[in-house]
C-alpha positions in Angstrom: 69.5 123.7 114.5 67.0 123.4 111.7 68.0 122.0 108.3 67.4 125.4 106.8 69.6 127.1 109.4 72.3 124.5 108.9 72.2 125.0 105.1 72.5 128.8 105.6 75.5 128.2 107.9 77.2 126.1 105.4 76.4 128.4 102.4 77.3 131.7 104.2 77.1 134.8 101.9 80.9 134.6 101.3 80.7 130.9 100.4 77.8 131.6 98.0 80.1 134.1 96.2 82.7 131.3 95.8 80.0 128.9 94.5 78.7 131.6 92.1 82.2 132.3 90.8 82.9 128.6 90.2 79.7 127.9 88.4 79.9 131.1 86.2 83.4 130.3 84.9 82.5 126.7 84.5 79.6 127.6 82.3 81.6 130.3 80.5 84.4 127.8 79.7 81.8 125.4 78.4 80.4 128.1 76.2 83.8 129.2 74.9 84.7 125.7 73.7 81.2 124.9 72.4 81.2 128.2 70.4 84.3 127.0 68.6 82.8 123.6 68.0 79.7 125.3 66.6 81.8 127.6 64.4 83.4 124.6 62.9 80.0 122.9 62.4 78.8 126.1 60.6 82.0 126.0 58.4 83.3 129.3 59.6 86.6 130.4 58.1 89.7 130.9 60.4 89.2 134.7 60.5 85.6 134.2 61.8 86.7 131.6 64.3 89.1 134.2 65.7 86.4 136.8 65.8 84.1 134.5 67.7 86.5 134.6 70.6 87.6 138.3 70.3 84.1 139.8 69.9 82.9 138.6 73.3 86.2 139.7 75.0 86.0 143.2 73.4 82.4 143.7 74.5 83.3 142.4 78.0 86.3 144.8 78.4 84.4 147.8 77.3 81.3 147.0 79.3 83.3 146.5 82.5 84.1 150.2 82.6 80.4 150.9 83.2 79.0 147.8 85.0 81.0 148.4 88.2 79.7 151.9 88.5 76.2 150.8 87.7 76.4 148.3 90.6 77.6 151.0 92.9 74.4 152.9 92.0 71.7 150.2 91.6 73.2 147.4 93.8 75.2 144.3 93.2 72.3 141.9 93.3 70.4 143.8 90.5 73.3 143.5 88.0 74.2 139.9 88.9 70.6 138.8 88.4 70.4 140.7 85.1 73.7 139.0 84.0 72.4 135.6 84.7 69.2 136.1 82.8 70.8 137.7 79.7 73.7 135.2 79.5 71.3 132.3 79.9 69.1 133.7 77.1 72.0 134.4 74.8 73.5 130.9 75.3 70.2 129.2 74.7 69.8 131.0 71.4 73.3 130.1 70.2 72.9 126.4 69.1 69.9 127.3 67.0 71.5 129.8 64.7 71.7 128.9 61.0 74.9 130.9 60.1 78.1 132.0 61.8 77.3 135.6 61.4 74.2 135.2 63.6 76.5 133.6 66.2 78.9 136.5 65.9 76.1 138.9 66.6 75.0 137.1 69.8 78.5 136.8 71.3 78.9 140.5 72.2 75.6 140.4 74.0 77.0 137.5 76.1 80.3 139.3 76.8 78.5 142.5 77.8 76.2 140.5 80.1 79.1 138.8 81.7 80.5 142.2 82.6 77.4 142.7 84.8 78.5 139.7 86.9 82.2 139.9 87.7 82.8 143.5 88.9 79.6 143.5 91.0 80.4 140.1 92.4 83.9 141.1 93.4 82.8 144.3 95.0 80.0 142.3 96.8 82.6 139.9 98.2 84.6 142.8 99.8 81.4 144.2 101.3 80.4 141.0 103.0 84.0 140.2 104.2 84.3 140.6 108.0 87.7 140.9 109.6 89.6 143.5 107.7 92.2 143.4 105.0 93.9 140.2 106.0 90.6 138.3 105.9 90.0 140.0 102.5 93.2 138.5 101.3 92.1 135.0 102.3 88.6 135.5 100.7 90.1 136.8 97.5 92.3 133.8 97.4 89.4 131.3 97.8 87.4 133.4 95.2 90.3 133.1 92.7 90.6 129.3 93.4 86.9 128.9 92.7 86.8 130.6 89.3 90.0 129.0 88.2 88.7 125.5 89.1 85.5 126.3 87.0 87.7 127.3 84.0 89.6 124.0 84.3 86.6 121.8 84.6 84.3 123.5 82.1 86.0 122.4 78.8 85.9 118.6 79.6 82.3 118.9 80.5 81.6 120.7 77.3 83.3 118.0 75.3 81.2 115.2 76.9 78.0 117.3 76.6 78.6 118.1 72.9 78.6 114.4 72.1 74.9 114.3 73.3 74.0 116.9 70.6 75.0 120.5 69.8 72.3 122.1 72.1 73.4 120.1 75.2 76.4 122.2 76.5 74.5 125.4 75.9 71.4 124.2 77.8 73.5 122.9 80.6 75.4 126.2 80.9 72.2 128.2 80.9 70.6 126.0 83.6 73.7 126.4 85.7 73.4 130.1 85.6 69.7 129.9 86.6 70.9 128.0 89.7 73.3 130.8 90.5 70.5 133.3 90.1 68.3 131.5 92.6 71.2 131.4 95.1 72.1 135.0 94.8 68.6 136.4 95.0 68.7 135.2 98.7 72.0 136.7 99.5 72.1 139.8 101.7 73.3 143.0 100.2 75.6 143.6 103.2 76.5 142.1 106.6 77.3 143.7 109.9 81.0 144.7 110.0 81.4 143.8 106.3 83.8 145.8 104.2 85.5 147.5 107.1 89.3 148.0 107.0 90.4 146.9 110.4 93.4 148.9 111.6 96.4 146.8 110.5 99.5 147.1 108.4 101.6 144.9 106.2 105.1 144.5 107.7 105.3 148.2 108.4 104.7 149.1 104.7 102.7 152.3 104.2 99.3 151.2 102.8 97.3 154.4 102.6 96.8 157.5 100.4 98.7 158.0 97.2 101.1 155.1 97.7 98.3 152.6 97.8 96.7 154.1 94.7 100.0 153.9 92.9 100.3 150.2 93.7 96.8 149.7 92.3 97.9 151.2 89.0 101.1 149.1 89.0 99.1 146.0 89.5 96.7 146.9 86.6 99.7 147.3 84.3 101.2 144.0 85.3 97.9 142.2 85.1 97.3 143.4 81.5 100.6 141.9 80.5 99.6 138.5 82.1 96.2 138.4 80.3 97.8 139.5 77.0 99.9 136.4 77.3 97.0 134.2 78.2 94.9 135.5 75.2 97.9 134.9 72.9 98.3 131.3 74.1 94.7 130.4 73.5 95.0 131.4 69.9 98.5 130.3 69.0 99.1 127.0 70.9 96.1 124.9 69.6 97.4 125.3 66.0 101.0 124.9 67.0 100.2 121.8 69.0 98.3 120.3 66.1 101.2 121.1 63.7 103.5 119.2 66.1 101.3 116.2 66.0 99.7 116.5 69.4 96.3 115.1 70.0 93.3 117.3 71.0 93.4 115.9 74.5 97.1 116.7 74.9 96.5 120.2 73.6 93.7 120.7 76.0 95.8 119.6 79.0 98.7 121.8 78.0 96.4 124.8 77.6 95.1 124.0 81.1 98.6 123.9 82.5 98.5 127.7 82.5 95.5 127.6 84.8 97.2 124.9 87.0 100.1 127.3 87.5 97.7 130.1 88.4 95.8 127.9 90.8 99.0 126.9 92.6 99.9 130.5 93.1 96.4 131.4 94.4 96.7 128.5 96.9 100.1 129.9 98.0 99.1 133.5 98.3 95.7 133.1 100.1 97.1 132.7 103.5 100.2 134.9 103.3 101.0 138.5 103.8 104.2 140.3 103.0 103.7 140.6 99.2 101.2 143.4 99.4 102.4 147.0 98.9 105.8 145.9 97.6 107.2 146.2 94.1 109.3 143.0 93.9 106.3 140.5 93.7 105.0 142.3 90.6 108.5 142.4 89.1 109.1 138.7 89.9 105.8 137.8 88.4 106.6 139.5 85.1 110.0 137.9 85.2 108.4 134.4 85.6 106.0 135.2 82.7 108.8 136.3 80.5 110.8 133.2 81.3 107.8 131.0 80.6 107.0 132.5 77.2 110.7 132.4 76.3 110.8 128.7 77.0 107.5 128.2 74.9 109.3 130.0 72.0 111.9 127.3 71.8 109.8 124.4 73.1 109.1 121.3 71.0 108.2 118.7 73.6 105.1 118.2 75.7 107.2 118.6 78.9 108.8 121.9 77.8 105.4 123.4 77.0 104.0 122.2 80.3 106.8 123.8 82.2 106.5 127.1 80.2 102.8 127.4 80.7 102.8 126.5 84.4 105.6 129.1 85.0 103.7 131.8 83.1 100.4 130.9 84.9 102.2 131.2 88.3 103.3 134.7 87.4 99.7 135.6 86.3 98.4 134.3 89.6 100.5 137.1 91.3 99.4 139.9 89.1 95.7 138.9 89.2 95.6 138.5 93.0 97.4 141.9 93.4 95.1 143.7 91.0 91.9 142.4 92.7 93.2 143.0 96.2 94.3 146.6 95.5 91.0 147.2 93.7 88.8 146.0 96.6 90.7 147.1 99.8 89.9 150.8 99.8 86.6 151.7 101.5 87.0 155.4 100.5 86.8 154.7 96.8 84.2 153.0 94.6 84.7 149.3 94.9 82.4 148.5 92.0 84.1 151.0 89.7 87.6 149.8 90.6 86.6 146.2 90.2 85.2 147.2 86.8 88.5 148.7 85.7 90.4 145.6 87.0 88.2 143.4 84.8 88.4 145.8 81.8 92.2 145.8 81.9 92.4 142.0 81.9 89.6 141.8 79.3 91.5 144.1 77.0 94.5 141.8 77.4 92.4 138.8 76.4 91.3 140.8 73.4 94.6 142.2 72.2 96.6 139.1 72.9 94.9 137.1 70.1 94.8 140.1 67.8 98.6 140.7 67.9 99.4 137.0 68.4 97.5 136.0 65.3 99.1 138.8 63.2 102.6 138.1 64.3 102.1 134.3 63.8 101.0 134.9 60.2 103.9 137.2 59.5 106.8 135.6 61.4 105.8 132.0 62.2 103.7 130.2 64.7 106.2 130.5 67.6 107.0 134.2 67.1 104.1 135.5 69.3 105.8 133.9 72.3 108.9 136.0 71.7 106.7 139.1 71.2 105.1 138.4 74.5 108.4 137.9 76.2 109.6 141.3 75.0 106.3 142.9 76.2 106.8 141.5 79.6 110.3 142.8 79.8 109.2 146.3 78.7 106.4 146.3 81.2 108.8 145.3 83.9 110.9 148.3 83.1 107.8 150.5 83.0 106.7 149.3 86.5 110.1 150.0 88.0 110.3 153.4 86.4 106.8 154.4 87.6 107.5 153.1 91.1 110.8 155.0 91.3 109.3 158.3 90.2 106.0 158.2 92.1 106.1 155.7 95.0 109.7 155.8 96.2 109.8 159.6 96.8 106.7 159.4 99.0 108.1 156.4 101.0 111.4 158.2 101.5 109.7 161.5 102.6 107.7 159.5 105.2 110.8 157.8 106.5 112.5 161.2 106.8 109.6 162.6 108.7 109.6 159.7 111.2 113.4 160.0 111.7 113.1 163.7 112.3 110.3 163.2 114.8 112.4 160.7 116.6 115.3 163.0 117.2 
């Protein structure tokens, strides 16, 4: 086997998607922290520092509603390449701004460009997966592990690079994306047998038609709650940790504990079936999140916060994996459009979490947003059960009655 063939075998199309996901979120995490460093350097007031994070998330959430459909029409590769080029250009411009309003103007461009990456890449993954739904579950699990690892590693690299000079992390992140661009240009748009739903079921659970669509909607609702909590944590805890006398390093580790919990759940779910097309995993994930945020509300020690954030992250791992799986599994629908809605839903949570979290913290105290998030999780859990009982359960019962009548 030639060295080129051997390299192609190692970096199969699916594995290239994993590498691209890892590098993109590593670069994005570097940019997210570096933007805050740059905002402080430009003497941005607290309101502007908050807007620096929210403006990109808002542009991302809105743009995802369109980018998935555009990739259905113009191809996954076209949008991914465009995303890499635009993000790299925006990131290279950031360290050379002379005022924080210029930085605030560039960030929505970066957020909108990122929306051209994730929904197309997720749809692309489903279209090059060979082996049916169970293989798709495993590939989604590895995909989730890849981007989560990137988010965890990115901030420490940004901190080291920032010490070399303000432009350093921005240049490094942009160069990383150019590497992703070169790799994805050579990826095939499709593979033989990719994207097919091999005839199989999940422990006898009905997985087609209206029932499957309802589970997709339930997963979107649960995933919004999870990312609302994540967005809230990113705004509330750094200040709370500083008020409690924690060092920046400790605060960073505790913020990352949420991702550690999420990563643990992705590792657990990627080789398992039985959680698909069932209500209890979504309800359990919201219960875990509610418990985590309730613990955080009363927490004062490092260990209590770590336990709270890991528990909330584990719940978020279930909702994210469910939302992405249901969005990509159906060959009859538009995978790009559904992946776009999946990303728009979580993006709206990342945007609204800081907005409401910051407002409640200013009004009722720095720990109050955790209690608000706990209440939201409980309400959403009740909403999920109510929707399931009124829309999914009757269809399941009717199907069971039909089977019983046919067996008589």
